[in-house]
Every structure is written in C-alpha cells, then in structure tokens.
C-alpha positions in Angstrom: -23.5 17.4 46.6 -21.5 16.3 43.5 -23.2 15.2 40.3 -24.1 11.5 40.4 -23.7 11.1 44.2 -24.6 7.7 45.6 -26.5 6.4 48.5 -26.5 2.9 50.1 -29.3 0.7 48.8 -31.8 -0.7 51.2 -31.8 -4.5 51.3 -35.4 -5.0 50.2 -35.7 -8.8 50.4 -38.7 -10.8 51.3 -36.8 -12.8 53.9 -35.7 -9.5 55.6 -39.3 -8.7 56.5 -39.9 -9.0 60.2 -43.6 -8.2 60.2 -46.4 -6.6 58.3 -48.6 -4.1 60.0 -51.3 -1.5 59.4 -52.4 1.6 61.1 -55.6 3.7 61.0 -55.1 7.4 60.6 -57.9 9.5 62.1 -58.9 11.5 59.0 -61.4 14.4 58.8 -61.8 15.9 55.3 -62.5 19.4 57.0 -59.2 19.0 58.9 -58.3 18.4 62.5 -60.9 19.5 65.2 -59.6 22.1 67.6 -62.4 23.7 69.5 -64.2 24.0 72.9 -67.6 22.8 73.8 -69.6 22.5 77.0 -71.0 19.1 78.0 -73.2 19.5 81.1 -70.8 20.7 83.8 -67.7 19.6 81.8 -65.7 21.9 79.5 -64.3 19.8 76.6 -61.5 20.9 74.4 -61.2 18.8 71.2 -57.8 18.1 69.7 -58.1 15.2 67.2 -58.5 14.3 63.5 -54.9 14.8 62.3 -55.0 12.3 59.5 -51.5 11.2 58.4 -49.6 13.7 60.6 -50.7 13.3 64.2 -47.1 13.0 65.4 -45.9 15.9 63.2 -48.6 18.3 64.4 -48.9 17.1 68.0 -47.0 20.0 69.7 -48.6 22.6 67.4 -52.2 21.7 67.9 -51.6 20.9 71.6 -50.2 24.4 72.1 -53.4 25.8 70.6 -55.5 23.5 72.8 -53.7 24.7 75.9 -54.4 28.3 74.9 -58.1 27.4 75.1 -57.6 25.6 78.4 -55.8 28.6 79.9 -58.8 30.8 79.0 -61.1 28.6 81.3 -61.1 29.0 85.1 -60.1 25.3 85.5 -56.6 24.1 86.4 -57.3 20.4 86.8 -57.6 18.5 83.5 -57.9 15.0 82.2 -56.6 14.1 78.8 -58.3 11.4 76.7 -55.7 9.4 74.8 -52.0 8.6 75.3 -50.7 8.8 71.8 -48.5 11.7 70.5 -51.3 14.3 70.6 -52.5 13.2 74.1 -49.0 13.2 75.5 -48.0 16.6 74.0 -51.3 18.1 75.4 -50.7 16.6 78.8 -47.1 17.8 78.9 -47.9 21.4 77.8 -50.8 21.5 80.4 -48.3 20.5 83.1 -45.9 23.1 81.9 -48.6 25.7 82.3 -49.4 24.8 85.9 -52.3 22.3 85.4 -52.8 19.2 87.5 -53.1 16.5 84.8 -54.3 12.9 84.5 -54.6 10.8 81.3 -57.3 8.3 80.7 -56.6 5.9 77.8 -57.5 2.5 76.5 -54.0 1.9 75.2 -50.6 3.1 76.3 -47.3 3.1 74.3 -46.2 0.9 72.7 -49.8 0.0 71.7 -51.1 3.3 70.5 -51.9 4.3 66.9 -49.0 6.8 67.1 -46.6 3.9 67.7 -47.5 2.6 64.2 -46.8 5.9 62.5 -43.8 6.3 60.3 -43.4 9.7 62.0 -41.2 11.6 59.5 -41.9 15.3 60.1 -44.2 16.4 57.3 -47.8 17.3 56.8 -49.8 14.8 54.8 -53.4 13.4 54.4 -54.8 16.0 56.8 -57.3 18.1 54.8 -59.6 17.1 51.9 -59.2 18.9 48.5 -62.5 20.8 49.0 -61.2 22.5 52.2 -57.8 23.8 51.2 -58.9 27.4 51.2 -60.8 27.2 54.5 -59.6 28.6 57.9 -58.1 25.2 58.6 -55.1 26.1 56.4 -54.2 29.0 58.7 -54.4 26.7 61.7 -52.3 24.1 59.8 -49.6 26.7 59.1 -49.5 27.8 62.7 -49.4 24.2 64.1 -46.7 23.0 61.7 -44.4 26.0 62.4 -44.8 25.6 66.2 -44.3 21.8 66.1 -41.2 22.1 63.8 -39.5 24.4 66.2 -40.6 22.4 69.3 -39.5 19.0 68.0 -35.9 20.4 67.7 -35.8 20.5 71.5 -35.9 16.7 71.4 -33.2 15.9 68.9 -30.9 13.3 70.3 -30.8 9.7 71.5 -32.9 10.2 74.6 -36.1 11.1 72.7 -35.3 9.3 69.4 -35.5 12.4 67.2 -32.9 13.0 64.5 -32.4 14.9 61.2 -32.2 13.1 57.9 -32.5 13.8 54.2 -35.9 13.1 52.6 -36.0 12.5 48.9 -39.0 13.1 46.7 -38.6 11.1 43.5 -40.6 10.6 40.3 -41.0 11.0 36.6 -41.6 14.7 36.8 -39.6 17.5 38.5 -40.4 17.3 42.1 -42.0 20.3 43.9 -43.3 20.7 47.4 -46.7 19.0 47.9 -49.4 21.6 48.6 -49.4 20.8 52.3 -45.6 21.5 52.4 -45.9 24.6 50.2 -48.1 26.4 52.7 -45.1 26.5 55.1 -42.3 26.5 52.4 -39.5 27.5 54.8 -39.9 24.2 56.7 -39.1 22.1 53.6 -36.2 23.8 51.6 -35.9 21.7 48.4 -32.7 20.9 46.6 -33.5 19.8 43.0 -31.7 17.2 41.0 -31.9 16.7 37.2 -31.7 13.3 35.5 -28.2 11.8 36.1 -27.5 14.0 39.2 -29.0 11.5 41.8 -28.9 7.8 42.4 -32.6 7.0 42.1 -34.1 5.1 39.1 -36.5 8.0 38.4 -35.7 10.9 36.1 -36.1 13.5 38.8 -35.5 13.9 42.5 -35.4 16.6 45.2 -34.2 16.4 48.7 -35.0 18.3 51.9 -33.8 18.0 55.5 -36.4 17.0 58.0 -36.8 15.2 61.4 -37.5 11.5 62.0 -39.3 10.7 65.3 -38.6 7.2 66.5 -42.0 6.6 68.0 -40.9 3.6 70.1 -38.3 5.7 71.9 -40.1 9.1 71.8 -43.5 8.1 73.2 -42.0 6.0 76.0 -39.9 9.0 77.0 -42.8 11.4 76.8 -44.9 9.1 79.1 -41.9 9.0 81.6 -41.7 12.8 81.5 -45.4 13.1 82.2 -45.3 10.7 85.1 -42.2 12.3 86.7 -44.2 15.5 86.9 -46.8 13.8 89.1 -49.0 12.9 86.1 -51.5 10.1 86.7 -52.5 7.5 84.1 -55.7 5.5 84.2 -56.1 2.6 81.7 -59.7 2.2 80.8 -62.1 2.5 77.9 -64.6 5.3 77.7 -67.5 4.2 75.4 -70.0 7.0 75.6 -70.2 10.7 76.3 -72.3 9.9 79.4 -69.3 8.2 81.0 -67.4 11.5 80.8 -69.7 13.0 83.4 -68.2 10.5 85.9 -64.7 11.9 85.5 -63.5 14.0 88.4 -61.8 16.8 86.5 -63.9 19.8 85.3 -61.7 20.1 82.1 -61.4 17.4 79.5 -58.9 17.6 76.6 -60.1 15.1 74.0 -57.1 13.6 72.1 -58.9 10.2 71.5 -58.2 10.2 67.8 -60.6 7.7 66.1 -62.2 7.0 69.4 -63.8 10.4 69.1 -66.2 9.2 66.4 -68.2 7.0 68.8 -67.5 9.1 71.9 -68.7 12.4 70.4 -70.7 11.3 67.3 -68.3 12.8 64.8 -69.3 11.2 61.5 -66.7 13.3 59.6 -64.0 11.3 61.2 -63.0 8.2 59.3 -60.1 5.8 59.4 -57.5 6.1 56.6 -55.7 2.8 56.6 -52.0 2.7 55.9 -50.1 -0.5 55.4 -46.4 -1.1 55.6 -43.8 -3.9 56.0 -40.9 -3.8 58.5 -37.5 -5.0 57.4 -34.5 -5.8 59.7 -32.8 -2.6 60.7 -30.0 -1.4 58.4 -27.9 1.3 60.2 -26.2 2.4 56.9 -29.6 3.7 55.6 -29.8 7.3 56.8 -32.1 8.7 54.3 -35.8 8.4 53.4 -37.7 8.7 50.1 -41.2 9.1 48.7 -42.4 8.3 45.2 -45.7 10.1 45.5 -47.1 9.0 42.2 -46.7 5.3 43.3 -47.5 5.9 47.0 -44.2 4.3 47.9 -42.2 5.5 50.9 -39.2 4.2 52.8 -38.1 5.4 56.3 -35.2 4.1 58.4 -35.6 3.6 62.1 -33.4 2.2 64.7 -35.6 -0.9 65.0 -36.5 -1.4 61.4 -36.7 -0.1 57.8 -40.3 0.9 57.2 -41.7 0.2 53.7 -45.1 1.8 52.9 -47.5 2.7 51.8 -51.2 2.7 51.0 -54.3 4.8 51.7 -57.6 3.0 52.1 -60.3 5.4 53.3 -63.1 4.2 55.7 -61.5 0.8 56.3 -61.5 -0.3 59.9 -59.6 -3.6 59.6 -56.0 -3.6 61.1 -55.3 -6.8 59.2 -52.6 -6.3 56.6 -53.7 -7.1 53.0 -51.4 -9.7 51.4 -51.8 -8.3 47.9 -51.0 -4.8 49.0 -48.0 -6.1 50.9 -46.7 -7.8 47.8 -47.2 -4.6 45.7 -45.3 -2.6 48.3 -42.4 -5.0 48.3 -42.2 -5.2 44.6 -42.3 -1.4 44.2 -39.5 -0.9 46.7 -37.4 -3.7 45.1 -37.7 -1.9 41.8 -36.5 1.4 43.4 -33.6 -0.3 45.3 -32.5 -2.5 42.4 -32.5 0.5 40.1 -30.4 2.8 42.3 -26.9 3.6 41.1 
C-alpha cells in the first residue's frame, strides 16, 4: 500500500447507536478445559472455558474433543450448549458417524456466541501465570486447525469473510503473545508514523476472518438439523440431572453454565461491553488500540464498538459510564483519521 493511504472513517455518532450490549466470556485462567471424566455410567468430555475466543477456537477444540469421543465405545452423544463450540462439536460428531442431539437453554440468536465480536484471533484465554503450561501447545493446535477450517465457510451463506485488522498505538505494534505462538496465522505489515491514516504514531495490519455470528450460527444449526440432529430446549441445573439423559456420551460445551453444573470454580465471567452503530457498508476494516482497550469491527448488521474487560462480573446490564468512555475513545480515533 502507498505511503499515507486512507480508509473511510466510521461515523461514530451518539445518535447512530442502535443499542448497547454486554456479553460474558467464560474465562479460566488455566485455559480452556478439554478432558474426559466418568460420571456414574456417563462418559463426559469437557470442551469449555474459551475466554474471549470461543468462536475463534470452536472448530479446533471441538476436533480435539471428537478425538476423545472416538476413543470411547459410544456412538450416541448429547452436546450441552448451542453456541459456537457446541455447534462445532455437534457437527464434527455427526461427520464422524455419531448420532447427536443438543440440549441447551438458549438457541441462536440468544447464545453468548451471538454477542461475540467474532473476529478470528486468540485473546483473553489464558492467565499470565499459565503461558508456559501444556495449554499453550493445545492452544497452538486448536488455533491452527480452526483457522484452516473456517476458510471452508468463507462466503455469504455462512457469513464469514476476510478483512484487514489494524493494531494501532503509541508504540510499534507487534503480535500479542497469543498471536505470536502461531505467528504464521497473523502476518503483520508494519507502518511508521505518516504511513497510515490512524491518529496514533504506529500501526500494523494483518488479514483475518470476520465471522458474522447472526448468519453463521443460524446456518450451523440448520446444518445440524438437516443431518437428523435433534435439539431439546431445557435447562440442566445439576450434575444429577445428567444421569437422566438417554445418551451414554455427553460433550459438555455449556460455557459459563459449567461452573454450576460441574463445580468449576476456576471458571469466571469476563464481561465485555460494546455499542452497536447503524451498519456502514463502506467500513471493511477493523482496528484494535490495545493500550486503550478500544476495538471496532464491521458487521453486516452493525458496526461494533468495544470494549471492556471486567472479571468476575455476572451482570449483563451495560454500564453507562463505560459506554460513554467507549464512544468518546472511538470518536477520538475516527475524528483523528486522515
């Protein structure tokens, strides 16, 4: 790209906001839980706790969960949860010859995954104290598999498309540590001051995929149902209730619900807040100012302005002060663009 290239500015006006929302990421400092356990006569395979990248990692950790499932004698399975991880697990089980049902309290468009920004990238998944643990090898494997698998869904039908993602800030931008463990997935192009349109001294860009969750999850559910999948909408409130399920194999993709269901105290909500603007088709790029925790993602239905990270906060009510700070920060970026 030439020196001083330009990009269209997002119209970040208060009267363009269609709604404010918050989502709860299922965060475990030790990283996602991917393991098998026996509960009475039921075999349970856990696949939850993906933090800020449940959509991103969904195919990768689900492929690993299905490997565990294939090592059991069972070929009838029930998946708990109907978000991105649950649907990916269910589809891969079907593709491997399992008879599959889903039990979930919420279906798309009312899942946690529907609230995700869902730009492909690994973030808020492992605590600082666990970066050298075996979870990093699992994270590398899951990210690589998922990155390749999502490319199967690029196009209008599944709502997956490529875009340029800019990292901006006062310092030269490098790959965050969770990108750097799979550096080939995030090839950075660096821009010095004056070589880019953002009001920060430095910027870098990388190509990545945007997953339009409103389109993608609905299509995934359709794909599951057309392959004779069965969905049951109900709450499961205790491990004892699992004994009443017909299937011998349970794949647990219940996200935050796993805390109460399986007594996992390491699992906490990481609240993220954002504002939705009217869609702006001319905006075909995303950005992240990591130091200020400000991110902008374009979707067909909205421009998403984030963000925030509030650990161990269960309320889904947007905070008016945080919303005002998000709006002000993005206005400064948009107004300062060349």
